[in-house]
N, C-alpha and C positions, 0 to 999 in steps of 0.2 A: 503493502498498500506506499510506503514512501517516497518507491521508487516509480509512483503513478500509475498503478495497475488498477483499473477501474473498477473492474468486479470487485476487488477485495479493496478497496476503500468504499463503496456501496455497503460490502457486510458489514467491513467495521461502523458504516454508520446507522447499520440497520441492532447490531449487536448494544450499541451506545444508547441507543434508543428506547429500546424495548428492552433491554436489561439482558442480551444472551440471547444463540438460538439453538435452534438444533437441540436442544435438551443440557444445553449448558448455560452459564450463567455470569452476568459483568453487572457490574456495579452502573446502574443506569444513570447517562450522565449527555440530555441536549443538548447541549453546548458542543461537547466533544461530536456531537453525532454530527449537527449541522455543520461543523468545523470539516469532518468529512467528506458528506454530501457536496459541498460547496469545493474543495477539491477535485473530483469525482467530474463539475458541472465542468470544470475551467481546464480539466486535463486534454492534452492536445495527441496527435498522435506520434510525435515523436518518442511519447511515453514508451510505447509499445516496440522501439526500436532492439531494447536488449532481449524480450520475451519471444519463445521457441514456439508460442500461441499461435496459430495465422487467421486462427480462425476469431477472433476477438471482434466481433463490430462495437466499432468508438463510438458510433455516433449511438447507437441501439440501448447503452451505457448511460453516453454523456446525455440521453434524452431520457431515459432511469430516476437518474440525481436530479435532474431539475424539476422530476415529476417530485420526488424528498423532497427536494431541499422549497417547494411549492408549499407542503404539508406544515414544514416546520415555521414557514410564513403566516399560514391561514393558523394555525393552533398558536401560535406562540411559544414553540418549543424550541428552545438553544439561542431565540433568536427575537428581538419585541414583533409583536403580533403588527402584521401587515398585509392586510386581504389583496391591496391593489398588485403587491410585488406576486403576492399568491399568484395570482390571476394572469399575472403577466408572465410566468412561468411555465404553466401549465397551457396558456394560450402557444408557449413557443411550441409545445411539447407536444400538444397539441397539431399543431402543421407538420406535423410529423411522423401523426399516426399515430401518436400512443393513444392505446384505448382506454386505458383509464384519466387520463390528463383529459383528454377528451369527456368519457363520461364527468366527470367531477363538473366540467364547466357546462355542459347540458343540465343537471339538478339544481346547480347553482345558479344560474339563468331563468331555468324554469320556477323555483321554489323564493327562491329568493331567503333561502336561511338565515332565520333568526335579525333579520332589516341589514347584515354586513353586504350584500349585494342588490340594487335593486335589481325587482324582477325584468325580463326583456324576452320577449320570446322571441323577437326577431335572433338575437343571439343564441336563444336556447335553440330553436330549431338550427339553424347554420349548425351547431354542434351537435345537435341529434342527429343530421344528416350526415356530417361529417364520418359522426360514430357507426351509422349504420353502413356508412363504403367500405369503412376499415374492416368493419367487421364482416360483411358478408362478401371482401377481396381474401379476409381470412380464408373464408369458411370454403370458398372456391381454389385455393392452395389446398388442402384438407380435402378437397375432393380428387383434386388431380394427383395426389398424393396415397390415395385411397385407402386415408383414412373418413371414414362414413358419419362421423359424429357432427349434430346437426341441433340439437337443445342448446339452448340459447342460456347463459346464468341470466339470474333473476336478478342483475343489476345494470346485464346491457338489455331485457326485457322490457324493460320499465321505458328507456330510450326508445325502444320503436313504438310502444304502446303510444306515449306520448303524442312523441311527433305526429301519426298516425291522427289524432286526436287532434294537434294542432293546423293538419292538411284539411280534414272534413269540417272541420268549424273558420279558417280563417286563423289564425291567431300566428302572428309572426312571420305570417308568408303573404299577406295579402300590399307586404309596402314596394316593392319589386313588379307590380300588375302579373304576376303569375297567373295561367292556366289554372283557372279553379275545376273544371273539369281533369286537368292530367295529375290534380294534387291528390285529387280522389282516385284517383284509380293506383296512385301509390298510397292514397291510406290503405287502401284493398289488399295491397299486393302484403303492404305490413302485418295486419292485421291478420293474412292469410298467411306470413310464414312464421308467426308467433302461433297459429293453432298448429298448423303443418309439425312445428319443430318439436311441440311439448302437449300429450293428447288429455295432459290434464286441467289445462291449460283452461278452464270452463268462461274464463272474463273474453280473451281472444277468439274462439270458438263464438261466444255470444253476438261479440261484434263482427263477426265475419255475417253472421248471421243476419243482424243488424244492414248492413250493407244488404244484403240479397233482399230483404225485407222492404228499404227503401232507394234500391237504387241507386248507390252510393257510390260512387267509383267500377260499380257492374250491372250487369244489366237484372232489374227485376224479377228477381227470381219465388214466390214460393215454395216449391217445390224440396 
């Protein structure tokens, strides 16, 4: 880690933040954790010059460090709380297709938790759309690699559902003169994806049924 190896720096950061990892324990020290995350976020390609591991994706780990730094700023752990800085870091990570950052931004702008950030449906829709595209890109890659796992985690499924609801109701997507009919078709596709990925998601199945019932995004069909 002292040599600038990003995976080790992030691992140390998590150890000091959580008080251990994989069964081992260490005294929690958020300030030390923050410093390791900060080191990881600013590491460069040169830090890997002396390693024999040519499989390290430096950008992947640097982006992961941005996400962890954002958590520190958002929660005031190891550094003075600064929600604006957290959003900045998560937006950087989100633009690099980090699903955790995209999910956090979607949630924050949709719900405005504890008044820390003003609800902004336009931004929420922007990040939910990016999250869906990223997840679907990963699913396509999995299919190409013969991995047939399709069930969406609950932390991602909420974004599919809420994005679909926004598209149906026109929340956060009317400012750009978007095609309402196309948005409703996209909403139906999202509801259908949720229902197809999990037979126990009765809300998603119900939403698909409502789309057929009222002809929202799909041809009216009572059967």
